[in-house]
All heavy atoms as an XYZ file, in Angstrom:
929
protein
N      84.190     41.029    116.053
C      83.992     39.794    116.805
C      84.139     38.590    115.873
O      83.615     38.551    114.797
C      82.618     39.781    117.436
C      82.514     40.813    118.580
S      81.126     40.379    119.637
C      81.907     39.897    121.127
N      84.785     37.538    116.303
C      84.978     36.321    115.562
C      83.843     35.361    115.741
O      82.953     35.537    116.534
N      83.963     34.319    114.904
C      82.962     33.261    114.918
C      82.727     32.602    116.282
O      81.622     32.314    116.619
C      83.382     32.247    113.842
C      82.507     31.108    113.666
C      83.052     30.249    112.562
C      82.837     28.726    112.845
N      83.415     27.894    111.832
N      83.743     32.386    117.043
C      83.626     31.658    118.310
C      83.592     32.542    119.489
O      83.718     32.073    120.673
C      84.788     30.690    118.506
C      84.595     29.411    117.716
O      83.551     29.136    117.158
N      85.662     28.595    117.593
N      83.466     33.888    119.362
C      83.455     34.795    120.472
C      82.430     34.456    121.506
O      82.662     34.555    122.702
C      83.375     36.287    120.001
C      84.626     36.787    119.388
O      85.692     36.141    119.537
O      84.582     37.895    118.745
N      81.228     34.146    121.051
C      80.176     33.757    121.990
C      80.517     32.501    122.793
O      80.225     32.471    123.968
N      81.185     31.536    122.155
C      81.626     30.374    122.869
C      82.693     30.668    123.879
O      82.659     30.096    125.022
C      82.146     29.327    121.825
N      83.595     31.602    123.623
C      84.629     31.990    124.544
C      83.990     32.735    125.752
O      84.390     32.481    126.911
C      85.716     32.774    123.919
C      86.600     31.984    123.041
C      86.516     31.892    121.664
C      87.563     30.973    123.448
N      87.472     30.988    121.174
C      88.122     30.448    122.245
C      88.074     30.583    124.649
C      89.117     29.496    122.265
C      89.108     29.681    124.677
C      89.611     29.108    123.476
N      83.011     33.529    125.453
C      82.299     34.266    126.538
C      81.547     33.218    127.430
O      81.632     33.320    128.649
C      81.348     35.277    125.994
C      80.656     36.135    127.031
C      79.908     37.273    126.388
C      79.175     38.090    127.363
N      79.960     38.791    128.348
N      80.929     32.252    126.773
C      80.274     31.180    127.526
C      81.240     30.409    128.362
O      80.908     30.061    129.528
C      79.496     30.258    126.555
O      78.950     29.144    127.188
N      82.388     30.092    127.831
C      83.422     29.395    128.552
C      83.838     30.173    129.761
O      83.940     29.617    130.846
C      84.629     29.094    127.703
C      85.842     28.456    128.423
C      85.465     27.045    128.843
C      87.055     28.491    127.581
N      84.026     31.500    129.600
C      84.384     32.336    130.767
C      83.356     32.353    131.839
O      83.684     32.284    132.984
N      82.134     32.411    131.424
C      81.023     32.370    132.435
C      81.023     30.982    133.134
O      80.757     30.985    134.323
C      79.685     32.584    131.724
C      79.544     34.019    131.186
C      78.367     34.224    130.207
O      77.692     33.249    129.871
O      78.121     35.365    129.832
N      81.273     29.925    132.360
C      81.299     28.582    132.994
C      82.471     28.510    133.953
O      82.291     28.017    135.130
C      81.429     27.562    131.869
C      81.618     26.134    132.402
C      80.547     25.465    132.862
C      82.871     25.517    132.391
C      80.720     24.163    133.416
C      83.051     24.280    132.863
C      81.961     23.568    133.407
N      83.617     29.025    133.624
C      84.768     28.970    134.463
C      84.545     29.814    135.747
O      84.856     29.367    136.866
C      86.080     29.497    133.799
C      86.605     28.600    132.661
C      87.711     29.286    131.945
C      86.989     27.255    133.236
N      83.852     30.939    135.580
C      83.541     31.775    136.786
C      82.588     30.998    137.699
O      82.761     30.970    138.936
C      82.872     33.103    136.373
C      82.465     33.925    137.619
C      81.735     35.217    137.249
N      82.667     36.070    136.670
C      82.417     36.818    135.595
N      81.305     36.761    134.971
N      83.385     37.643    135.171
N      81.593     30.318    137.119
C      80.640     29.579    137.938
C      81.384     28.443    138.663
O      81.137     28.183    139.828
C      79.487     29.009    137.044
N      82.288     27.735    137.960
C      83.028     26.667    138.610
C      83.935     27.174    139.731
O      84.028     26.497    140.775
C      83.847     25.929    137.535
C      83.008     25.103    136.556
C      82.098     24.167    137.272
O      82.538     23.260    137.941
N      80.809     24.318    136.995
N      84.542     28.325    139.494
C      85.361     28.922    140.568
C      84.543     29.236    141.759
O      84.940     28.946    142.920
C      86.096     30.181    139.998
C      86.927     30.882    141.023
C      87.588     32.114    140.545
N      86.731     33.163    139.894
C      85.941     34.018    140.639
N      85.994     33.971    141.949
N      85.239     34.900    140.011
N      83.400     29.815    141.521
C      82.581     30.154    142.654
C      82.007     28.902    143.383
O      81.875     28.923    144.584
C      81.373     31.084    142.150
C      81.865     32.440    141.819
C      80.742     33.264    141.307
N      81.228     34.700    141.084
C      80.542     35.557    140.387
N      79.371     35.278    139.909
N      81.045     36.794    140.241
N      81.668     27.889    142.586
C      81.230     26.640    143.219
C      82.299     26.001    144.095
O      82.039     25.380    145.079
C      80.800     25.597    142.165
C      79.460     25.764    141.533
C      79.275     24.894    140.329
C      78.334     25.603    142.568
N      83.593     26.237    143.697
C      84.715     25.789    144.457
C      85.059     26.780    145.642
O      86.022     26.485    146.340
C      85.919     25.563    143.564
N      84.273     27.756    145.767
C      84.484     28.762    146.875
C      85.874     29.386    146.795
O      86.555     29.539    147.787
C      84.211     28.160    148.235
C      82.757     27.872    148.470
O      81.875     28.643    148.062
N      82.494     26.709    149.041
N      86.311     29.686    145.530
C      87.636     30.242    145.370
C      87.492     31.729    144.899
O      86.651     32.024    143.996
C      88.435     29.548    144.299
C      88.824     28.148    144.627
C      89.467     27.463    143.373
C      89.816     28.128    145.783
N      88.288     32.630    145.468
C      88.372     33.979    144.891
C      89.289     33.967    143.735
O      90.016     32.985    143.513
C      88.878     34.928    145.973
O      90.213     34.625    146.240
N      89.306     35.077    142.971
C      90.329     35.131    141.896
C      91.720     35.069    142.421
O      92.562     34.451    141.803
C      90.054     36.452    141.138
C      88.939     36.418    140.097
C      88.709     37.828    139.524
C      89.223     35.468    138.941
N      91.958     35.655    143.540
C      93.323     35.640    144.093
C      93.735     34.241    144.562
O      94.861     33.780    144.384
C      93.406     36.540    145.315
C      93.327     38.015    144.948
C      93.937     38.933    145.971
N      93.713     40.305    145.633
C      94.450     41.014    144.886
N      95.474     40.474    144.257
N      94.182     42.328    144.601
N      92.770     33.451    145.059
C      93.058     32.002    145.427
C      93.292     31.214    144.158
O      94.200     30.384    144.169
C      91.876     31.427    146.194
C      91.741     32.027    147.634
C      90.458     31.645    148.269
O      89.402     31.697    147.663
N      90.566     31.287    149.552
N      92.484     31.449    143.099
C      92.762     30.734    141.851
C      94.082     31.108    141.235
O      94.779     30.291    140.699
C      91.563     30.996    140.820
C      91.617     30.206    139.560
C      91.677     28.710    139.833
C      90.440     30.591    138.665
N      94.447     32.401    141.426
C      95.748     32.943    140.928
C      96.866     32.090    141.595
O      97.777     31.669    140.924
C      95.881     34.380    141.280
C      97.285     34.930    140.975
C      97.433     36.390    141.419
O      96.867     36.764    142.447
O      98.129     37.120    140.698
N      96.748     31.875    142.864
C      97.831     31.099    143.571
C      97.877     29.657    143.174
O      98.949     29.029    143.240
C      97.693     31.280    145.103
O      96.536     30.596    145.545
N      96.736     29.142    142.758
C      96.717     27.723    142.290
C      97.232     27.552    140.856
O      97.648     26.475    140.474
C      95.317     27.129    142.347
C      94.684     27.002    143.755
C      93.265     26.651    143.656
C      95.461     25.937    144.580
N      97.165     28.641    140.067
C      97.478     28.542    138.664
C      98.735     29.330    138.286
O      99.245     29.152    137.209
C      96.315     29.083    137.723
O      96.135     30.482    138.097
C      95.057     28.285    137.989
N      99.171     30.288    139.091
C     100.241     31.193    138.812
C      99.845     32.118    137.567
O     100.717     32.638    136.924
C     101.586     30.565    138.598
O     101.587     29.759    137.478
C     101.991     29.770    139.775
N      98.607     32.278    137.321
C      98.089     33.187    136.282
C      97.525     34.407    137.093
O      96.793     34.204    138.055
C      96.986     32.575    135.447
C      97.557     31.333    134.779
C      96.403     33.539    134.443
C      96.488     30.333    134.220
N      97.780     35.621    136.628
C      97.386     36.853    137.394
C      95.868     36.829    137.511
O      95.150     36.471    136.570
C      97.894     38.059    136.726
O      97.165     38.411    135.587
N      95.433     37.394    138.648
C      93.949     37.464    138.851
C      93.312     38.462    137.766
O      92.205     38.268    137.419
C      93.598     37.814    140.259
C      94.020     39.232    140.674
O      94.491     40.038    139.902
N      93.871     39.466    141.920
N      94.056     39.434    137.314
C      93.516     40.323    136.363
C      93.312     39.615    135.025
O      92.205     39.785    134.382
C      94.513     41.492    136.092
N      94.245     38.720    134.623
C      94.052     37.979    133.404
C      92.931     36.933    133.583
O      92.092     36.775    132.689
C      95.322     37.231    133.023
C      95.310     36.527    131.700
C      95.432     37.260    130.550
C      95.040     35.186    131.608
C      95.382     36.625    129.288
C      94.940     34.566    130.340
C      95.136     35.262    129.199
O      95.032     34.639    128.010
N      92.857     36.311    134.716
C      91.800     35.369    135.043
C      90.411     36.047    134.936
O      89.481     35.476    134.360
C      91.952     34.715    136.402
C      93.091     33.730    136.588
C      93.327     33.439    138.038
C      92.866     32.406    135.806
N      90.341     37.214    135.493
C      89.052     38.003    135.346
C      88.704     38.247    133.931
O      87.532     38.165    133.557
C      89.228     39.290    136.165
O      88.103     40.125    135.998
N      89.720     38.581    133.135
C      89.413     38.858    131.702
C      89.002     37.645    130.927
O      88.109     37.652    130.031
C      90.623     39.528    131.080
C      90.776     40.932    131.641
C      92.048     41.594    131.179
O      93.074     40.964    130.925
N      92.112     42.929    131.110
N      89.572     36.450    131.314
C      89.159     35.194    130.700
C      87.720     34.912    131.115
O      86.918     34.577    130.220
C      90.061     34.032    131.174
C      89.520     32.676    130.753
C      91.459     34.217    130.549
N      87.394     35.098    132.382
C      86.004     34.876    132.820
C      85.031     35.758    132.140
O      83.829     35.389    131.939
C      85.926     35.085    134.332
C      86.533     33.925    135.136
C      86.359     34.112    136.605
O      85.753     35.130    137.069
O      86.755     33.167    137.342
N      85.388     37.031    131.770
C      84.529     37.929    131.091
C      84.510     37.763    129.540
O      83.810     38.438    128.865
C      84.844     39.389    131.466
C      84.503     39.706    132.936
C      84.817     41.112    133.266
N      86.262     41.266    133.422
C      86.998     42.262    132.855
N      86.433     43.177    132.188
N      88.308     42.267    133.096
N      85.307     36.804    129.070
C      85.352     36.553    127.650
C      86.192     37.535    126.860
O      86.127     37.571    125.669
N      86.997     38.395    127.552
C      87.821     39.388    126.902
C      88.985     38.739    126.165
O      89.349     39.193    125.091
C      88.283     40.457    127.949
C      89.302     41.434    127.297
C      87.117     41.172    128.552
N      89.588     37.727    126.829
C      90.682     37.053    126.272
C      90.425     35.575    126.026
O      89.719     34.951    126.797
C      91.985     37.101    127.204
C      92.630     38.456    127.187
C      92.765     39.196    128.371
C      93.122     38.979    125.995
C      93.354     40.417    128.356
C      93.767     40.258    125.984
C      93.831     40.923    127.162
O      94.434     42.172    127.170
N      90.996     35.042    124.959
C      90.865     33.600    124.701
C      92.199     32.966    125.288
O      93.263     33.249    124.859
C      90.899     33.335    123.233
C      89.743     33.918    122.507
C      89.817     33.685    121.058
N      88.618     34.244    120.368
C      88.436     34.172    119.062
N      89.324     33.544    118.295
N      87.352     34.697    118.575
N      92.020     32.151    126.324
C      93.248     31.596    126.981
C      93.952     30.610    126.072
O      93.286     29.846    125.293
C      92.639     30.871    128.211
C      91.233     30.615    127.847
C      90.788     31.676    126.905
N      95.253     30.607    126.184
C      96.082     29.662    125.438
C      95.842     28.282    126.054
O      95.298     28.143    127.123
C      97.547     30.042    125.540
O      97.955     29.919    126.909
N      96.358     27.292    125.358
C      96.187     25.878    125.895
C      96.788     25.742    127.261
O      96.193     25.117    128.101
C      96.749     24.897    124.851
N      98.031     26.246    127.445
C      98.619     26.003    128.796
C      97.840     26.747    129.862
O      97.683     26.229    131.017
C     100.027     26.563    128.667
C     100.346     26.611    127.222
C      99.008     26.775    126.478
N      97.335     27.885    129.588
C      96.534     28.669    130.511
C      95.218     27.935    130.859
O      94.840     27.723    132.026
C      96.210     30.143    130.046
C      95.130     30.767    130.906
C      97.516     30.966    130.088
N      94.554     27.482    129.830
C      93.281     26.699    130.023
C      93.544     25.433    130.820
O      92.768     25.084    131.682
C      92.644     26.379    128.659
C      91.261     25.975    128.716
C      90.334     26.938    129.429
C      90.732     25.716    127.283
N      94.659     24.735    130.548
C      94.949     23.505    131.244
C      95.233     23.844    132.748
O      94.730     23.155    133.616
C      96.158     22.816    130.671
C      96.535     21.548    131.394
C      97.590     20.729    130.842
C      97.945     19.428    131.533
N      97.344     19.112    132.766
N      95.928     24.921    133.021
C      96.241     25.269    134.359
C      94.931     25.590    135.134
O      94.723     25.176    136.300
C      97.155     26.526    134.396
O      97.500     26.921    135.693
N      94.025     26.360    134.507
C      92.759     26.698    135.114
C      91.980     25.374    135.379
O      91.378     25.194    136.464
C      91.940     27.670    134.279
C      92.677     29.054    134.248
C      90.517     27.800    134.793
C      92.107     30.003    133.186
N      91.897     24.514    134.316
C      91.116     23.341    134.406
C      91.648     22.425    135.600
O      90.899     21.904    136.332
C      91.161     22.573    133.112
N      92.959     22.319    135.600
C      93.565     21.497    136.708
C      93.225     22.063    138.070
O      92.935     21.302    138.999
C      95.114     21.390    136.501
C      95.521     20.575    135.374
O      94.731     19.802    134.796
O      96.717     20.644    135.011
N      93.277     23.390    138.253
C      93.047     24.000    139.532
C      91.560     23.845    139.923
O      91.272     23.713    141.139
C      93.364     25.508    139.447
N      90.667     23.781    138.939
C      89.169     23.611    139.240
C      88.795     22.176    139.118
O      87.572     21.861    139.234
C      88.420     24.479    138.277
C      88.624     26.037    138.431
C      87.856     26.756    137.344
C      88.166     26.469    139.788
N      89.719     21.267    138.864
C      89.390     19.785    138.732
C      88.392     19.548    137.606
O      87.487     18.831    137.733
C      88.862     19.217    140.034
C      89.806     19.410    141.190
N      91.090     18.822    141.273
C      89.729     20.245    142.295
C      91.698     19.208    142.356
N      90.887     20.112    143.020
N      88.703     20.221    136.462
C      87.839     20.023    135.288
C      88.613     19.333    134.140
O      89.845     19.422    134.121
C      87.374     21.430    134.790
C      86.531     22.291    135.763
C      86.420     23.681    135.177
C      85.200     21.638    136.010
N      87.901     18.812    133.214
C      88.513     18.191    132.052
C      88.803     19.212    131.003
O      87.938     19.990    130.623
C      87.563     17.125    131.477
O      87.872     16.850    130.166
N      90.134     19.304    130.590
C      90.494     20.233    129.540
C      89.725     19.903    128.224
O      89.291     20.793    127.502
C      92.028     20.218    129.246
C      92.417     21.112    128.161
C      92.737     20.595    130.552
N      89.551     18.617    127.969
C      88.845     18.210    126.772
C      87.433     18.778    126.781
O      86.967     19.228    125.752
C      88.798     16.664    126.726
C      89.535     16.032    125.562
C      89.590     14.529    125.783
C      88.742     13.848    124.737
N      88.869     12.410    124.784
N      86.776     18.648    127.944
C      85.405     19.149    127.983
C      85.345     20.702    127.791
O      84.444     21.193    127.162
C      84.803     18.792    129.327
N      86.352     21.396    128.306
C      86.387     22.848    128.074
C      86.582     23.189    126.629
O      85.961     24.109    126.071
C      87.500     23.491    128.894
C      87.312     23.366    130.453
C      88.484     24.108    131.180
C      86.014     23.937    130.898
N      87.560     22.480    125.949
C      87.684     22.694    124.523
C      86.424     22.346    123.697
O      86.076     23.077    122.769
C      88.885     21.947    123.996
C      90.195     22.675    124.203
C      91.277     22.040    124.770
C      90.373     23.993    123.773
C      92.463     22.685    125.002
C      91.552     24.600    124.001
C      92.630     24.011    124.572
O      93.767     24.654    124.767
N      85.764     21.283    124.072
C      84.519     20.920    123.404
C      83.461     22.032    123.642
O      82.700     22.401    122.766
C      83.953     19.655    123.968
N      83.501     22.655    124.816
C      82.545     23.718    125.162
C      82.670     24.928    124.205
O      81.691     25.615    123.945
C      82.784     24.127    126.608
C      81.688     24.987    127.159
C      81.875     25.116    128.661
N      80.739     25.831    129.179
C      79.632     25.229    129.657
N      79.557     23.909    129.618
N      78.641     25.911    130.085
N      83.857     25.198    123.709
C      84.049     26.361    122.799
C      84.127     25.902    121.389
O      84.443     26.677    120.466
C      85.345     27.126    123.144
C      85.150     27.871    124.455
C      86.595     26.334    123.149
N      83.863     24.582    121.044
C      83.816     24.115    119.720
C      85.139     23.767    119.076
O      85.225     23.592    117.903
N      86.159     23.621    119.901
C      87.508     23.273    119.361
C      87.640     21.748    119.276
O      88.525     21.298    118.576
C      88.601     23.845    120.212
C      88.637     25.376    120.190
C      89.697     25.903    121.150
C      88.873     25.945    118.773
N      86.846     21.036    120.030
C      86.794     19.579    119.958
C      85.331     19.165    119.932
O      84.491     19.830    120.480
C      87.415     18.946    121.199
C      88.887     19.032    121.412
C      89.321     18.407    122.736
C      89.638     18.316    120.325
N      85.081     17.993    119.350
C      83.720     17.469    119.392
C      83.433     16.858    120.743
O      84.313     16.211    121.343
C      83.508     16.439    118.258
C      83.335     16.962    116.939
C      82.823     15.930    115.953
O      82.109     15.061    116.371
O      83.185     16.036    114.806
N      82.245     17.125    121.178
C      81.830     16.492    122.497
C      81.807     15.006    122.282
O      81.396     14.509    121.172
C      80.362     16.926    122.835
C      80.318     17.841    123.996
O      81.235     17.815    124.835
O      79.363     18.610    124.039
N      82.219     14.236    123.286
C      82.194     12.805    123.200
C      80.756     12.320    123.135
O      80.474     11.258    122.531
C      82.893     12.175    124.344
C      84.321     12.408    124.391
C      85.055     11.867    125.584
O      84.405     11.362    126.508
O      86.306     12.015    125.681
N      79.885     13.036    123.757
C      78.436     12.672    123.748
C      77.675     13.923    123.516
O      77.849     14.929    124.168
C      78.143     12.043    125.100
C      76.693     11.473    125.194
C      76.484     10.796    126.531
O      77.548     10.296    127.109
O      75.393     10.793    127.021
N      76.655     13.878    122.637
C      75.836     15.058    122.402
C      75.142     15.446    123.745
O      74.643     14.643    124.439
C      74.744     14.578    121.362
C      75.340     13.350    120.749
C      76.264     12.742    121.773
N      75.127     16.789    123.990
C      74.511     17.290    125.229
C      73.067     16.919    125.385
O      72.584     16.761    126.467
C      74.674     18.839    125.331
C      76.082     19.232    125.374
C      76.181     20.743    125.714
N      77.481     21.244    125.578
C      78.396     21.121    126.495
N      78.167     20.474    127.622
N      79.635     21.607    126.312
N      72.381     16.845    124.277
C      70.931     16.542    124.328
C      70.625     15.178    124.940
O      69.548     14.930    125.456
N      71.594     14.241    124.864
C      71.402     12.894    125.353
C      71.866     12.718    126.749
O      71.716     11.654    127.340
C      72.148     11.918    124.434
C      71.602     11.886    123.049
C      72.387     10.893    122.182
O      73.068      9.958    122.673
O      72.301     11.090    120.938
N      72.417     13.714    127.369
C      72.839     13.654    128.759
C      71.628     13.730    129.657
O      70.769     14.509    129.458
C      73.864     14.719    129.104
C      75.171     14.559    128.471
C      76.109     15.649    128.988
O      75.769     16.496    129.804
N      77.320     15.613    128.477
N      71.700     12.936    130.766
C      70.638     13.024    131.795
C      71.048     14.144    132.733
O      72.156     14.639    132.738
C      70.522     11.723    132.541
O      71.740     11.533    133.302
C      70.238     10.524    131.610
N      70.100     14.508    133.628
C      70.369     15.507    134.643
C      71.482     14.998    135.545
O      72.338     15.781    136.042
C      69.106     15.734    135.466
C      68.084     16.552    134.711
O      68.435     17.185    133.677
O      66.915     16.525    135.097
N      71.549     13.694    135.839
C      72.554     13.162    136.751
C      73.914     13.333    136.015
O      74.900     13.732    136.701
C      72.269     11.654    136.975
C      73.423     11.012    137.708
C      70.994     11.482    137.785
N      74.051     13.023    134.745
C      75.272     13.181    134.038
C      75.735     14.665    134.084
O      76.939     14.929    134.343
C      75.166     12.636    132.665
C      75.058     11.143    132.566
C      74.772     10.633    131.220
O      73.739     11.131    130.529
O      75.482      9.781    130.681
N      74.840     15.548    133.842
C      75.187     16.986    133.836
C      75.665     17.396    135.241
O      76.674     18.080    135.391
C      73.988     17.883    133.417
C      73.845     17.963    131.910
C      72.822     18.982    131.516
N      71.437     18.592    131.812
C      70.723     17.700    131.146
N      71.203     17.180    130.022
N      69.486     17.428    131.526
N      74.989     16.922    136.227
C      75.388     17.253    137.655
C      76.829     16.739    137.972
O      77.591     17.415    138.619
C      74.374     16.692    138.611
N      77.101     15.572    137.514
C      78.401     14.970    137.786
C      79.474     15.794    137.020
O      80.502     16.145    137.588
C      78.514     13.493    137.267
C      77.651     12.592    138.211
C      79.950     13.006    137.234
C      77.475     11.191    137.723
N      79.197     16.187    135.755
C      80.196     16.939    135.004
C      80.504     18.326    135.572
O      81.580     18.779    135.395
C      79.704     17.060    133.582
C      79.756     15.764    132.791
C      79.565     16.007    131.252
N      79.485     14.763    130.560
C      80.546     13.958    130.270
N      81.761     14.374    130.608
N      80.346     12.859    129.592
N      79.527     18.967    136.224
C      79.764     20.322    136.699
C      80.179     20.383    138.192
O      80.454     21.442    138.689
C      78.550     21.267    136.510
C      78.262     21.378    134.991
C      77.349     20.853    137.248
N      80.204     19.255    138.792
C      80.529     19.239    140.252
C      82.022     19.480    140.472
O      82.849     18.639    140.061
C      80.170     17.896    140.960
C      80.233     17.917    142.395
O      81.040     18.621    142.958
O      79.349     17.220    143.021
N      82.382     20.595    140.994
C      83.729     21.026    141.119
C      84.435     20.348    142.274
O      85.670     20.491    142.469
C      83.842     22.502    141.349
N      83.682     19.621    143.092
C      84.323     18.909    144.242
C      85.042     17.658    143.928
O      85.771     17.119    144.735
C      83.233     18.670    145.297
C      82.610     19.948    145.830
C      81.357     19.663    146.602
N      80.369     19.066    145.719
C      79.155     18.652    146.102
N      78.826     18.723    147.391
N      78.305     18.194    145.293
N      84.857     17.119    142.676
C      85.480     15.855    142.329
C      86.392     16.098    141.118
O      86.151     16.992    140.327
C      84.398     14.767    142.070
C      83.364     15.190    140.996
C      83.740     14.344    143.380
C      82.385     14.107    140.661
N      87.326     15.244    140.922
C      88.347     15.417    139.850
C      87.724     14.921    138.568
O      86.725     14.202    138.605
C      89.576     14.646    140.163
O      89.294     13.212    140.147
C      90.283     15.009    141.509
N      88.410     15.261    137.483
C      87.929     14.744    136.162
C      87.938     13.243    136.079
O      87.037     12.646    135.570
C      88.857     15.370    135.055
N      88.943     12.631    136.651
C      88.960     11.129    136.682
C      87.893     10.534    137.508
O      87.248      9.527    137.097
N      87.549     11.164    138.644
C      86.439     10.669    139.389
C      85.115     10.866    138.684
O      84.209     10.033    138.739
C      86.363     11.434    140.790
C      87.521     11.071    141.702
C      87.586     11.985    142.868
O      87.307     13.170    142.841
N      88.006     11.411    144.024
N      84.983     11.957    137.959
C      83.797     12.234    137.171
C      83.529     11.084    136.112
O      82.428     10.599    135.976
C      83.809     13.600    136.490
C      83.695     14.733    137.463
C      83.870     16.048    136.776
C      83.903     17.180    137.820
N      83.964     18.527    137.180
N      84.635     10.808    135.433
C      84.573      9.778    134.414
C      84.162      8.420    134.960
O      83.407      7.708    134.427
C      85.837      9.688    133.586
C      86.075     10.904    132.685
C      84.893     11.231    131.789
O      84.382     10.342    131.115
O      84.548     12.417    131.673
N      84.751      8.138    136.165
C      84.460      6.827    136.831
C      82.979      6.758    137.203
O      82.295      5.779    136.978
C      85.329      6.593    138.028
N      82.528      7.863    137.767
C      81.066      7.886    138.159
C      80.188      7.794    136.967
O      79.128      7.092    137.058
C      80.761      9.201    138.913
C      81.131      9.312    140.370
C      80.994     10.778    140.864
C      80.292      8.367    141.140
N      80.534      8.452    135.876
C      79.707      8.378    134.628
C      79.684      6.943    134.116
O      78.662      6.498    133.687
C      80.227      9.350    133.607
C      79.979     10.831    133.898
C      80.742     11.719    132.963
C      78.440     11.126    133.819
N      80.813      6.301    134.117
C      80.814      4.884    133.631
C      79.947      3.980    134.493
O      79.201      3.182    133.980
C      82.309      4.384    133.654
C      83.091      4.812    132.437
C      84.384      3.984    132.290
N      85.231      4.114    133.423
C      86.142      5.055    133.690
N      86.311      5.995    132.803
N      86.902      4.997    134.781
N      80.056      4.136    135.830
C      79.216      3.316    136.732
C      77.722      3.649    136.493
O      76.938      2.734    136.409
C      79.639      3.564    138.232
C      78.647      2.930    139.189
C      81.028      3.035    138.507
N      77.393      4.880    136.469
C      76.009      5.344    136.187
C      75.487      4.747    134.903
O      74.403      4.166    134.865
C      75.941      6.847    136.268
C      74.537      7.364    135.883
C      73.509      7.228    136.833
C      74.294      8.009    134.716
C      72.261      7.663    136.562
C      73.004      8.490    134.442
C      72.009      8.300    135.328
O      70.765      8.792    135.032
N      76.275      4.832    133.847
C      75.836      4.320    132.541
C      75.669      2.784    132.555
O      74.792      2.282    131.940
C      76.774      4.761    131.466
C      76.650      6.277    131.160
C      77.591      6.691    130.110
N      77.585      8.139    129.932
C      78.636      8.899    129.765
N      79.856      8.368    129.672
N      78.501     10.193    129.681
N      76.539      2.146    133.296
C      76.471      0.698    133.330
C      75.139      0.270    134.082
O      74.529     -0.731    133.765
C      77.672      0.071    134.042
O      77.672      0.338    135.407
N      74.781      1.082    135.100
C      73.473      0.756    135.804
C      72.271      0.947    134.840
O      71.392      0.132    134.819
C      73.309      1.702    137.033
C      74.137      1.279    138.218
C      74.712      2.237    138.973
C      74.278     -0.050    138.583
C      75.514      1.850    140.109
C      75.054     -0.373    139.699
C      75.666      0.546    140.453
N      72.427      2.041    134.004
C      71.356      2.304    133.064
C      71.177      1.170    132.054
O      70.118      0.767    131.663
C      71.520      3.584    132.350
C      71.361      4.894    133.189
C      71.639      6.132    132.351
C      69.991      4.952    133.797
N      72.378      0.678    131.595
C      72.383     -0.415    130.606
C      71.782     -1.717    131.176
O      71.114     -2.445    130.494
C      73.753     -0.657    130.073
C      74.310      0.434    129.205
C      75.792      0.238    128.858
O      76.360     -0.790    129.215
O      76.363      1.189    128.281
N      72.037     -1.954    132.427
C      71.502     -3.200    133.052
C      69.957     -3.120    133.258
O      69.371     -4.176    133.386
C      72.238     -3.442    134.411
O      71.858     -2.518    135.376
N      69.380     -1.949    133.298
C      67.978     -1.785    133.524
C      67.245     -1.929    132.164
O      66.124     -2.467    132.150
C      67.675     -0.396    134.134
C      66.192     -0.138    134.179
C      68.313     -0.272    135.482
N      67.855     -1.538    131.104
C      67.173     -1.655    129.782
C      67.331     -2.971    129.115
O      68.078     -3.843    129.392
C      67.686     -0.568    128.797
O      69.128     -0.697    128.645
C      67.326      0.792    129.307
């Protein structure tokens, strides 16, 4: 097992949770990504490390930020340390019903409200 194997397993678990939150079966996600459901299942179980194009396709289908997914496995630095995120920010980031652009817009508005209070 490699250094980042735990991170890839965690990423797979996160992707599975996001897929379930979006009420998608593996077959439905397959049709949105053109990646076989068998391979998607193995990614979710941490068996395979998805390539950049595969991860982007999954992220797009689930309306997630590819950057955030890479940060999750330690390939990119998080823009903001997780410890400083509020519950509201975490909820916005994991909500599969809104796009990555909408999430960023909501986070900017939320943070601007917080700045005006302090």
